[in-house]
N, C-alpha and C positions, 0 to 999 in steps of 0.2 A: 504494500500500500504506500502511496506517495505521502511525503511529509505534508501535513495540513498547511495550506498556503493561502495567501491573500491575493485577490485579483483586483485590478484597477481597470475600469472601463471608462474611456473618455477620449480626449484629444491626443493626437500623435506625439505631442511634446511632453506628456506627463511623466514619461520614464526618465527624463533628464532631471533627476532629483539628486541633490548632493548626498553623497554617502552610499550610493548604490554601487555594489561590487559584484564580481563573478557574473558578468553579463553574458547571457546566452539568448539565442533565437530559436523559436520552435515553429516549424511548419507542420501543422496538424490537419489531416483530412478527417472528416467526421462522417457518420452515416447520413447526416443531414446536409452535406456539402461542405464548402470551404468557409472558414471564419472570415471576418472582415479583412484580416491581414495576418502577417507573421506575429506571433506572440513573443514579447520581449520579457525575459526573466532576469532575476538578479536577487542579491541579498541586500536587505535594508534593515539595520538594527538587529541583525542576526536572524531575520525572518525571510522566508522565501516569498517573493512577490512576483506576480506576473502582470504585465501591462498589455492591454488589447486596445488598439486604436479603433474606436467604434465605426468611424466612417472611412477607415483605411488611411494610410499616410498620404498626405496631399489632399485629403477630404474628397474622395472619389465616389462615395456611395450615398445615394439618397436615403432618407429615413425609411421609406416604404420598401427599399431594396435590401435593407439589413437582414441578414440571416441570423436572427437571434438564437435559434436552436443550435446552429453550428457554433456560435460564439460561446454560449454557456456550456454546451457539451465539451468543447475543447478545454475550457478552463477547469471544468470538473474532472476531466481526464488527467489533468496535471496536479490534482489534489487540492484545488481551490475550495475552501469552505467558508470564506468571507469575501464579499465583493463590495468595493466602494465605487459607486457610479458618480462621475462628474459630468454634468449635462447642462447645456445652455437652455434657458427658459425665458419666456415672456412673463412679465408681471401683470396680474389681473386686479391688483389692489394697490392703492396709493402708498401704503406703508412699505411696500417692497420696491426699493429703488435699484436702478442699474448698479451693478457691482455688489449688491447685497447677496447674501446666501440664505436660501430657504432649505430646511431639512424636512421634506414632506413626510407625512405619516399615512397618507391616503392617496388613492388614485380614482379617477373616473375615466371610463373607457369610451372614447369616441372614435375608435379605430374600426376598420372593416376587415381585420386580419386575424380574427380570433383563432382560426384553425392553425395558424403558425405560432401560436403562443402556448403550445403544449407539446411535450415529448410523447404523450401517451396516445393510444390508438393501436391499430393493427393487432388487435387481440388482447391487449392489456389495458384495462380501464382503471383510472385513478381520478379521484376528485379531491384536490388538495384544499384545505382550509386557507382562506385568503382574506378573512375579515380584517386582519391587521397585517397589511402587505409588506411593511418595512420592519426590519429588526430593531426592536426598541433599544437594545443594549448598544448596538453599533451606532445607531442614530445619536444616542446620548453621548457616546465617546466623541463623535464628530462635532456635535454642538458645543460641548464643553471646551474642546480643543480650539475650535474657531473663535470662541469668546476669549479664551486665554491669550490667543495670538492677536487680539484686537480687531478682528473682523466683525462687521455687523451681520449677525446671523439670527434667523428666526426659527424657533423650534416647532415643528408641526406645520400642517397645511395640506391642501389637496392639489395634486398635480393632475390636470386634465390632459389626456393624451389624444391628440388628433393625428390623422394620417400624414398631412403634408403632401408634397413638399412646399406648396404655396402657404403663405401666412394666412391668418384668419381674415374673413370679412369683418367689417365693423359690427354688423348684426350678430355674427357669431361671437365676437369678443364681448359685446354688451350682454349677450345671453349668458355666457360663461361667468361673467362678473355677477350678474343678478342671482345666479344659482349658488354663489358663494365660493366658487373655486378660487384658488390663490395664484397658481402659476400654470402655464401652458407649455407643452413641449410635444415632440414627435417621436420619442424613442424609448422612454424609460419603462413603460408599463410591461412590454414584452420581456424585458430583461428581468424585471421583478417577478413576474409569473413563472418564468422558466427557472430562475434561481430557487424559488420556493420548491418547485417540483424536484430540483436537483439537490435539495437539502443543503442549500447555501444561505448563509445569513447575508442580507443585502441592505444597504442604506445609501442614500443619495445626497450629494451636494448639488443642489439645483442653483446654478449661478445665473443671477438676473442679468440679462443683456439689454432689455427694452421693455416698453409698456404695451406690447402687442400693438393694437391700433385703436384701443378704446379711449385713450387720453388725447382728445382732439387738439389740445394746446401743444402737444408734442408732434414731431414729424412721425408719420407712419413708419413702422419698422421696415428696415431694409437690410440686406445681407451685409452691407458696409457698416451699418450701425452695430450689428451683432458682432462682427469681427473686431471692431475697435474695443469693445468691452471684453471680448474673449481673451485678449492678451493679458489684461489686468486680472481677470478671473482665474486664468491658468496659473499665474504666479501665486495667487492666494491658495488655490487647490493644492499645489505642490508643497507648500509649507504645512498645510493642515495634514496632508497624507503622511509626510515625513514624521510629524509629531505623533500621529495617532497609531501608526504601525506598531511601535513597541507596547502600546496599551492593549492590543488585541490578544486575548488568551491564546495559548498554544494548543489547547485541546478543544475540539469542536463539540461543545456540550450545551449549546443554547437551544431553545425550543425549535428554531428553524432547522436545526441539524437532525431532527427526527420527524420532519413534516410528513413523511410517508407512513408513519406508524398506523394511522387510522384512515389512510387515503386510498390504499390499494383495494379494489373491489373484486377483481378477477382472481379466482383461486390459482395458486401457484402451479398446481398440476395441469392447468389449462393454458398456461403461458406458451405461446408459440416460441420455439427455440430461436428463430431468427430475430424476433422482436426483443426477447430477453437479451440476446447477444448485442443487439444494437444499443440497448439501454444499460449495458453492463456497468459503466462508470457511475450511473445514477442508482442502480439497483444492487450495487455490489454487496451490501450487508444483508440482502435477502437471498442472494444466489448461493 
């Protein structure tokens, strides 16, 4: 069994963290296709860490083109049991300003790709509890670390996930605000669902880049606006990650690490061998 490791999903520059040693690259093919890019590994504060650029190096993959199943399967196959997601989001509430950090604790699904947000099927059925989709303990570590480093962070909030790649219409943005959602993005929900199925603890640093398009006194969001704030946000994320890594336990014994205990419905005797083999990194403790 691989050493319990920590995964980072985000921009391609996140692996450039001071103190990272023993750098390695991993080209992994999965039963679900190829991950977004080569996975970059190394040691940080004595812990094994793997970095996966969500949109590939050079930002070449659209949100709806992301192969979340391949990404999470690849990380799980490397022994990842905790994932920190760093993701750009639009603010839906005035108190969340560009370059603030939101630590969401809820999601609302406005995607059309639910079939791609599960590993199960093909003869093995599982229904994983997802009422609390974010790891409370990992979120708490990220929030306290961000505060200690002097960043403006907000603990909790609802991330509404849209398909993209176009940004919201003003009617959509106003509706999401009136429903009480806090931030909007295009990527994180699939990662969270699949991480839970893979018994990985996941939490998110949602980095505010813009006000979506609801705030009419501001210019509507553009890609250039987002990129300008992304640079500052990436620097903040790297500092938070470097400080939080040593605080994460070495043993995977949080509730998320046993998410499948009461989720698997199909009797093991009926599992198709090909499906069980395909899901081996996820089902390893049941095989």
